[in-house]
PyMOL Python script that loads the backbone (N, CA, C, O; Angstrom):
from pymol import cmd

cmd.read_pdbstr("""\
ATOM      1  N   UNK A   1      -2.448  15.562  -4.190  1.00  0.00           N
ATOM      2  CA  UNK A   1      -3.470  15.513  -5.104  1.00  0.00           C
ATOM      3  C   UNK A   1      -3.234  14.505  -5.949  1.00  0.00           C
ATOM      4  O   UNK A   1      -2.160  14.711  -6.515  1.00  0.00           O
ATOM      5  N   UNK A   2      -3.764  13.461  -6.315  1.00  0.00           N
ATOM      6  CA  UNK A   2      -3.808  12.598  -7.743  1.00  0.00           C
ATOM      7  C   UNK A   2      -4.550  12.845  -8.825  1.00  0.00           C
ATOM      8  O   UNK A   2      -5.513  12.123  -9.081  1.00  0.00           O
ATOM      9  N   UNK A   3      -4.247  13.777  -9.522  1.00  0.00           N
ATOM     10  CA  UNK A   3      -5.037  14.268 -10.728  1.00  0.00           C
ATOM     11  C   UNK A   3      -4.879  12.955 -12.316  1.00  0.00           C
ATOM     12  O   UNK A   3      -4.031  12.787 -13.192  1.00  0.00           O
ATOM     13  N   UNK A   4      -6.109  12.348 -11.992  1.00  0.00           N
ATOM     14  CA  UNK A   4      -6.211  11.459 -13.541  1.00  0.00           C
ATOM     15  C   UNK A   4      -6.544  12.085 -14.344  1.00  0.00           C
ATOM     16  O   UNK A   4      -7.089  13.178 -14.189  1.00  0.00           O
ATOM     17  N   UNK A   5      -6.263  11.470 -15.565  1.00  0.00           N
ATOM     18  CA  UNK A   5      -6.859  12.259 -16.737  1.00  0.00           C
ATOM     19  C   UNK A   5      -6.906  11.083 -17.950  1.00  0.00           C
ATOM     20  O   UNK A   5      -5.966  10.366 -18.294  1.00  0.00           O
ATOM     21  N   UNK A   6      -8.023  11.095 -18.393  1.00  0.00           N
ATOM     22  CA  UNK A   6      -8.691  10.522 -19.143  1.00  0.00           C
ATOM     23  C   UNK A   6      -9.056  10.795 -20.417  1.00  0.00           C
ATOM     24  O   UNK A   6     -10.245  10.519 -20.576  1.00  0.00           O
ATOM     25  N   UNK A   7      -8.622  11.154 -21.239  1.00  0.00           N
ATOM     26  CA  UNK A   7      -9.233  11.651 -22.466  1.00  0.00           C
ATOM     27  C   UNK A   7     -10.485  11.663 -22.814  1.00  0.00           C
ATOM     28  O   UNK A   7     -10.807  10.755 -23.581  1.00  0.00           O
ATOM     29  N   UNK A   8     -11.793  12.840 -22.313  1.00  0.00           N
ATOM     30  CA  UNK A   8     -13.214  13.129 -22.603  1.00  0.00           C
ATOM     31  C   UNK A   8     -13.980  12.358 -20.712  1.00  0.00           C
ATOM     32  O   UNK A   8     -15.156  12.332 -20.351  1.00  0.00           O
ATOM     33  N   UNK A   9     -12.783  11.885 -19.987  1.00  0.00           N
ATOM     34  CA  UNK A   9     -14.132  11.794 -18.639  1.00  0.00           C
ATOM     35  C   UNK A   9     -12.734  11.472 -17.788  1.00  0.00           C
ATOM     36  O   UNK A   9     -12.237  10.426 -17.371  1.00  0.00           O
ATOM     37  N   UNK A  10     -12.249  13.195 -17.717  1.00  0.00           N
ATOM     38  CA  UNK A  10     -11.237  12.981 -16.578  1.00  0.00           C
ATOM     39  C   UNK A  10     -12.318  13.167 -15.146  1.00  0.00           C
ATOM     40  O   UNK A  10     -11.918  12.493 -14.196  1.00  0.00           O
ATOM     41  N   UNK A  11     -13.352  13.813 -14.922  1.00  0.00           N
ATOM     42  CA  UNK A  11     -13.600  13.846 -13.653  1.00  0.00           C
ATOM     43  C   UNK A  11     -14.740  12.340 -13.145  1.00  0.00           C
ATOM     44  O   UNK A  11     -15.057  11.939 -12.025  1.00  0.00           O
ATOM     45  N   UNK A  12     -15.117  11.813 -14.584  1.00  0.00           N
ATOM     46  CA  UNK A  12     -15.336  10.015 -13.419  1.00  0.00           C
ATOM     47  C   UNK A  12     -14.270   9.536 -13.147  1.00  0.00           C
ATOM     48  O   UNK A  12     -14.262   8.692 -12.251  1.00  0.00           O
ATOM     49  N   UNK A  13     -12.881   9.927 -13.875  1.00  0.00           N
ATOM     50  CA  UNK A  13     -11.949   9.111 -13.097  1.00  0.00           C
ATOM     51  C   UNK A  13     -11.549   9.373 -12.175  1.00  0.00           C
ATOM     52  O   UNK A  13     -10.728   8.642 -11.621  1.00  0.00           O
ATOM     53  N   UNK A  14     -11.962  10.507 -11.650  1.00  0.00           N
ATOM     54  CA  UNK A  14     -11.088  11.305 -10.511  1.00  0.00           C
ATOM     55  C   UNK A  14     -12.066  10.894  -8.858  1.00  0.00           C
ATOM     56  O   UNK A  14     -11.785  10.825  -7.661  1.00  0.00           O
ATOM     57  N   UNK A  15     -13.610  10.656  -9.946  1.00  0.00           N
ATOM     58  CA  UNK A  15     -14.659  10.349  -8.445  1.00  0.00           C
ATOM     59  C   UNK A  15     -14.103   8.752  -8.756  1.00  0.00           C
ATOM     60  O   UNK A  15     -14.528   8.267  -7.707  1.00  0.00           O
ATOM     61  N   UNK A  16     -13.554   7.775  -9.347  1.00  0.00           N
ATOM     62  CA  UNK A  16     -13.830   6.241  -9.356  1.00  0.00           C
ATOM     63  C   UNK A  16     -12.481   6.421  -8.335  1.00  0.00           C
ATOM     64  O   UNK A  16     -12.499   5.777  -7.286  1.00  0.00           O
ATOM     65  N   UNK A  17     -11.244   7.338  -8.648  1.00  0.00           N
ATOM     66  CA  UNK A  17     -10.442   7.399  -7.574  1.00  0.00           C
ATOM     67  C   UNK A  17     -10.467   7.333  -6.166  1.00  0.00           C
ATOM     68  O   UNK A  17     -10.007   6.586  -5.302  1.00  0.00           O
ATOM     69  N   UNK A  18     -11.591   9.008  -6.244  1.00  0.00           N
ATOM     70  CA  UNK A  18     -11.956   9.266  -4.506  1.00  0.00           C
ATOM     71  C   UNK A  18     -12.748   7.927  -4.377  1.00  0.00           C
ATOM     72  O   UNK A  18     -12.552   7.430  -3.268  1.00  0.00           O
ATOM     73  N   UNK A  19     -13.341   7.402  -4.937  1.00  0.00           N
ATOM     74  CA  UNK A  19     -14.499   6.325  -4.142  1.00  0.00           C
ATOM     75  C   UNK A  19     -13.192   4.778  -3.934  1.00  0.00           C
ATOM     76  O   UNK A  19     -13.687   3.831  -3.322  1.00  0.00           O
ATOM     77  N   UNK A  20     -12.517   4.687  -4.145  1.00  0.00           N
ATOM     78  CA  UNK A  20     -11.445   3.511  -4.166  1.00  0.00           C
ATOM     79  C   UNK A  20     -11.019   3.680  -3.018  1.00  0.00           C
ATOM     80  O   UNK A  20     -11.079   2.710  -2.262  1.00  0.00           O
ATOM     81  N   UNK A  21     -10.377   5.126  -2.449  1.00  0.00           N
ATOM     82  CA  UNK A  21      -9.445   5.918  -1.894  1.00  0.00           C
ATOM     83  C   UNK A  21     -10.434   6.032  -0.207  1.00  0.00           C
ATOM     84  O   UNK A  21      -9.955   5.797   0.903  1.00  0.00           O
ATOM     85  N   UNK A  22     -11.931   6.472  -0.524  1.00  0.00           N
ATOM     86  CA  UNK A  22     -12.466   5.819   0.615  1.00  0.00           C
ATOM     87  C   UNK A  22     -13.102   4.559   1.075  1.00  0.00           C
ATOM     88  O   UNK A  22     -13.479   4.221   2.196  1.00  0.00           O
ATOM     89  N   UNK A  23     -13.126   3.962  -0.046  1.00  0.00           N
ATOM     90  CA  UNK A  23     -13.071   2.423   0.484  1.00  0.00           C
ATOM     91  C   UNK A  23     -11.722   1.842   1.099  1.00  0.00           C
ATOM     92  O   UNK A  23     -11.700   0.879   1.866  1.00  0.00           O
ATOM     93  N   UNK A  24     -10.813   2.411   0.750  1.00  0.00           N
ATOM     94  CA  UNK A  24      -9.424   1.608   1.192  1.00  0.00           C
ATOM     95  C   UNK A  24      -9.672   2.068   2.671  1.00  0.00           C
ATOM     96  O   UNK A  24      -9.685   1.310   3.642  1.00  0.00           O
ATOM     97  N   UNK A  25      -9.896   3.620   2.699  1.00  0.00           N
ATOM     98  CA  UNK A  25     -10.056   4.544   3.843  1.00  0.00           C
ATOM     99  C   UNK A  25     -11.062   3.580   5.459  1.00  0.00           C
ATOM    100  O   UNK A  25     -10.976   3.426   6.677  1.00  0.00           O
ATOM    101  N   UNK A  26     -11.766   3.271   4.484  1.00  0.00           N
ATOM    102  CA  UNK A  26     -13.083   2.634   5.315  1.00  0.00           C
ATOM    103  C   UNK A  26     -12.467   1.416   5.533  1.00  0.00           C
ATOM    104  O   UNK A  26     -12.591   1.178   6.734  1.00  0.00           O
ATOM    105  N   UNK A  27     -11.669   0.231   4.804  1.00  0.00           N
ATOM    106  CA  UNK A  27     -11.511  -1.046   5.246  1.00  0.00           C
ATOM    107  C   UNK A  27     -10.355  -0.453   6.588  1.00  0.00           C
ATOM    108  O   UNK A  27     -10.505  -0.928   7.714  1.00  0.00           O
ATOM    109  N   UNK A  28      -9.529   0.322   6.398  1.00  0.00           N
ATOM    110  CA  UNK A  28      -7.994   0.646   7.004  1.00  0.00           C
ATOM    111  C   UNK A  28      -8.847   0.848   8.512  1.00  0.00           C
ATOM    112  O   UNK A  28      -8.598   0.166   9.506  1.00  0.00           O
ATOM    113  N   UNK A  29     -10.051   2.087   8.449  1.00  0.00           N
ATOM    114  CA  UNK A  29     -10.133   2.303   9.745  1.00  0.00           C
ATOM    115  C   UNK A  29     -11.091   0.777  10.796  1.00  0.00           C
ATOM    116  O   UNK A  29     -11.144   0.673  12.021  1.00  0.00           O
ATOM    117  N   UNK A  30     -11.683  -0.139   9.776  1.00  0.00           N
ATOM    118  CA  UNK A  30     -12.015  -0.796  10.830  1.00  0.00           C
ATOM    119  C   UNK A  30     -11.186  -1.799  10.991  1.00  0.00           C
ATOM    120  O   UNK A  30     -11.092  -2.691  11.834  1.00  0.00           O
ATOM    121  N   UNK A  31     -10.663  -1.545  10.150  1.00  0.00           N
ATOM    122  CA  UNK A  31      -9.364  -2.950  10.812  1.00  0.00           C
ATOM    123  C   UNK A  31      -8.099  -2.223  11.490  1.00  0.00           C
ATOM    124  O   UNK A  31      -6.939  -2.551  11.242  1.00  0.00           O
ATOM    125  N   UNK A  32      -8.576  -0.876  12.652  1.00  0.00           N
ATOM    126  CA  UNK A  32      -7.429   0.056  12.968  1.00  0.00           C
ATOM    127  C   UNK A  32      -7.101  -1.293  14.044  1.00  0.00           C
ATOM    128  O   UNK A  32      -6.092  -1.985  13.909  1.00  0.00           O
ATOM    129  N   UNK A  33      -8.043  -1.508  15.027  1.00  0.00           N
ATOM    130  CA  UNK A  33      -7.653  -1.584  16.068  1.00  0.00           C
ATOM    131  C   UNK A  33      -6.850  -3.189  16.321  1.00  0.00           C
ATOM    132  O   UNK A  33      -6.054  -3.392  17.239  1.00  0.00           O
ATOM    133  N   UNK A  34      -7.321  -4.366  15.153  1.00  0.00           N
ATOM    134  CA  UNK A  34      -6.069  -5.146  15.048  1.00  0.00           C
ATOM    135  C   UNK A  34      -4.563  -4.920  14.926  1.00  0.00           C
ATOM    136  O   UNK A  34      -3.596  -5.485  15.436  1.00  0.00           O
ATOM    137  N   UNK A  35      -4.736  -3.618  13.840  1.00  0.00           N
ATOM    138  CA  UNK A  35      -3.465  -3.061  13.316  1.00  0.00           C
ATOM    139  C   UNK A  35      -2.873  -2.710  14.697  1.00  0.00           C
ATOM    140  O   UNK A  35      -1.865  -3.342  15.013  1.00  0.00           O
ATOM    141  N   UNK A  36      -3.384  -1.729  15.630  1.00  0.00           N
ATOM    142  CA  UNK A  36      -2.597  -0.641  16.261  1.00  0.00           C
ATOM    143  C   UNK A  36      -2.134  -2.320  17.462  1.00  0.00           C
ATOM    144  O   UNK A  36      -0.992  -2.344  17.922  1.00  0.00           O
ATOM    145  N   UNK A  37      -2.826  -3.170  17.709  1.00  0.00           N
ATOM    146  CA  UNK A  37      -2.192  -4.321  18.584  1.00  0.00           C
ATOM    147  C   UNK A  37      -1.123  -5.002  18.186  1.00  0.00           C
ATOM    148  O   UNK A  37      -0.232  -5.460  18.902  1.00  0.00           O
ATOM    149  N   UNK A  38      -1.254  -5.074  16.739  1.00  0.00           N
ATOM    150  CA  UNK A  38      -0.298  -5.909  15.622  1.00  0.00           C
ATOM    151  C   UNK A  38       0.831  -4.924  16.369  1.00  0.00           C
ATOM    152  O   UNK A  38       1.680  -5.405  17.119  1.00  0.00           O
ATOM    153  N   UNK A  39       0.749  -3.524  16.089  1.00  0.00           N
ATOM    154  CA  UNK A  39       1.653  -2.539  15.794  1.00  0.00           C
ATOM    155  C   UNK A  39       2.650  -2.435  17.220  1.00  0.00           C
ATOM    156  O   UNK A  39       3.818  -2.785  17.392  1.00  0.00           O
ATOM    157  N   UNK A  40       1.895  -1.953  17.923  1.00  0.00           N
ATOM    158  CA  UNK A  40       2.376  -2.135  19.576  1.00  0.00           C
ATOM    159  C   UNK A  40       3.002  -3.410  20.357  1.00  0.00           C
ATOM    160  O   UNK A  40       3.556  -3.349  21.455  1.00  0.00           O
ATOM    161  N   UNK A  41       2.822  -4.489  19.638  1.00  0.00           N
ATOM    162  CA  UNK A  41       3.191  -5.512  20.257  1.00  0.00           C
ATOM    163  C   UNK A  41       4.618  -6.069  19.380  1.00  0.00           C
ATOM    164  O   UNK A  41       5.667  -6.425  19.917  1.00  0.00           O
ATOM    165  N   UNK A  42       4.335  -6.033  17.872  1.00  0.00           N
ATOM    166  CA  UNK A  42       5.659  -6.552  17.318  1.00  0.00           C
ATOM    167  C   UNK A  42       6.031  -5.001  16.304  1.00  0.00           C
ATOM    168  O   UNK A  42       7.221  -4.892  16.006  1.00  0.00           O
ATOM    169  N   UNK A  43       5.704  -4.607  16.129  1.00  0.00           N
ATOM    170  CA  UNK A  43       6.326  -3.061  15.490  1.00  0.00           C
ATOM    171  C   UNK A  43       7.077  -2.299  16.129  1.00  0.00           C
ATOM    172  O   UNK A  43       7.901  -1.601  15.537  1.00  0.00           O
ATOM    173  N   UNK A  44       6.908  -2.279  17.801  1.00  0.00           N
ATOM    174  CA  UNK A  44       7.418  -1.366  18.828  1.00  0.00           C
ATOM    175  C   UNK A  44       8.593  -1.966  18.676  1.00  0.00           C
ATOM    176  O   UNK A  44       9.432  -1.198  18.204  1.00  0.00           O
ATOM    177  N   UNK A  45       9.084  -3.319  18.947  1.00  0.00           N
ATOM    178  CA  UNK A  45       9.662  -4.015  19.100  1.00  0.00           C
ATOM    179  C   UNK A  45      10.984  -3.957  18.135  1.00  0.00           C
ATOM    180  O   UNK A  45      12.175  -3.975  18.445  1.00  0.00           O
ATOM    181  N   UNK A  46      10.191  -3.862  16.530  1.00  0.00           N
ATOM    182  CA  UNK A  46      11.127  -3.711  15.901  1.00  0.00           C
ATOM    183  C   UNK A  46      12.072  -2.251  15.476  1.00  0.00           C
ATOM    184  O   UNK A  46      13.224  -2.055  15.089  1.00  0.00           O
ATOM    185  N   UNK A  47      10.877  -1.389  15.790  1.00  0.00           N
ATOM    186  CA  UNK A  47      11.203   0.269  15.783  1.00  0.00           C
ATOM    187  C   UNK A  47      12.243   0.054  16.777  1.00  0.00           C
ATOM    188  O   UNK A  47      13.404   0.156  16.379  1.00  0.00           O
ATOM    189  N   UNK A  48      12.054  -0.199  17.881  1.00  0.00           N
ATOM    190  CA  UNK A  48      13.262  -0.056  19.139  1.00  0.00           C
ATOM    191  C   UNK A  48      14.395  -0.335  18.743  1.00  0.00           C
ATOM    192  O   UNK A  48      15.369   0.348  19.059  1.00  0.00           O
ATOM    193  N   UNK A  49      14.465  -1.312  18.037  1.00  0.00           N
ATOM    194  CA  UNK A  49      15.886  -2.572  17.632  1.00  0.00           C
ATOM    195  C   UNK A  49      16.362  -2.069  16.093  1.00  0.00           C
ATOM    196  O   UNK A  49      17.444  -2.553  15.761  1.00  0.00           O
ATOM    197  N   UNK A  50      15.821  -1.300  15.233  1.00  0.00           N
ATOM    198  CA  UNK A  50      16.006  -0.731  14.560  1.00  0.00           C
ATOM    199  C   UNK A  50      16.779   0.813  14.987  1.00  0.00           C
ATOM    200  O   UNK A  50      17.910   1.050  14.563  1.00  0.00           O
ATOM    201  N   UNK A  51      16.196   1.594  15.674  1.00  0.00           N
ATOM    202  CA  UNK A  51      17.124   2.365  16.477  1.00  0.00           C
ATOM    203  C   UNK A  51      17.896   1.907  17.058  1.00  0.00           C
ATOM    204  O   UNK A  51      18.934   1.935  16.397  1.00  0.00           O
ATOM    205  N   UNK A  52      18.046   1.437  18.028  1.00  0.00           N
ATOM    206  CA  UNK A  52      19.419   1.487  18.407  1.00  0.00           C
ATOM    207  C   UNK A  52      20.411   0.665  17.247  1.00  0.00           C
ATOM    208  O   UNK A  52      21.627   0.823  17.355  1.00  0.00           O
ATOM    209  N   UNK A  53      20.002  -0.003  16.402  1.00  0.00           N
ATOM    210  CA  UNK A  53      21.229  -0.532  15.695  1.00  0.00           C
ATOM    211  C   UNK A  53      21.761   0.596  14.750  1.00  0.00           C
ATOM    212  O   UNK A  53      22.924   0.665  14.353  1.00  0.00           O
ATOM    213  N   UNK A  54      20.781   1.450  14.451  1.00  0.00           N
ATOM    214  CA  UNK A  54      21.071   2.796  13.728  1.00  0.00           C
ATOM    215  C   UNK A  54      22.263   3.856  14.576  1.00  0.00           C
ATOM    216  O   UNK A  54      23.291   4.380  14.147  1.00  0.00           O
ATOM    217  N   UNK A  55      21.471   3.908  16.248  1.00  0.00           N
ATOM    218  CA  UNK A  55      22.476   4.302  16.991  1.00  0.00           C
ATOM    219  C   UNK A  55      24.014   4.019  17.301  1.00  0.00           C
ATOM    220  O   UNK A  55      24.905   4.832  17.550  1.00  0.00           O
ATOM    221  N   UNK A  56      24.061   2.744  17.220  1.00  0.00           N
ATOM    222  CA  UNK A  56      25.017   2.104  17.745  1.00  0.00           C
ATOM    223  C   UNK A  56      25.997   2.154  16.150  1.00  0.00           C
ATOM    224  O   UNK A  56      27.224   2.233  16.206  1.00  0.00           O
ATOM    225  N   UNK A  57      25.351   2.102  14.978  1.00  0.00           N
ATOM    226  CA  UNK A  57      26.255   2.633  14.079  1.00  0.00           C
ATOM    227  C   UNK A  57      26.886   3.616  13.618  1.00  0.00           C
ATOM    228  O   UNK A  57      27.807   3.693  12.804  1.00  0.00           O
ATOM    229  N   UNK A  58      26.026   4.758  14.503  1.00  0.00           N
ATOM    230  CA  UNK A  58      26.188   6.442  14.458  1.00  0.00           C
ATOM    231  C   UNK A  58      27.530   6.271  15.139  1.00  0.00           C
ATOM    232  O   UNK A  58      28.577   6.638  14.607  1.00  0.00           O
ATOM    233  N   UNK A  59      27.460   5.639  16.464  1.00  0.00           N
ATOM    234  CA  UNK A  59      28.273   5.689  17.687  1.00  0.00           C
ATOM    235  C   UNK A  59      30.010   5.340  17.213  1.00  0.00           C
ATOM    236  O   UNK A  59      30.955   6.093  17.450  1.00  0.00           O
ATOM    237  N   UNK A  60      30.082   4.072  16.536  1.00  0.00           N
ATOM    238  CA  UNK A  60      30.907   3.363  15.910  1.00  0.00           C
ATOM    239  C   UNK A  60      31.798   4.304  15.074  1.00  0.00           C
ATOM    240  O   UNK A  60      32.692   3.841  14.367  1.00  0.00           O
TER     241      UNK A  60
END
""", "prot")
cmd.dss("prot")
cmd.show_as("cartoon", "prot")
cmd.util.cbc("prot")
cmd.orient("prot")
């Protein structure tokens, strides 16, 4: 939980924070298929490469 306290209007600040958070969540959800395609294509290659690098550094 993130508490935003402004003297006199703490609740309005929290509502504003929640609204911006929901807007970001909706934006991410609408972009999710494209993000998933990018992650599965590029992200997995990077993840496996990083995993192999860390594994090699631990072994040596």
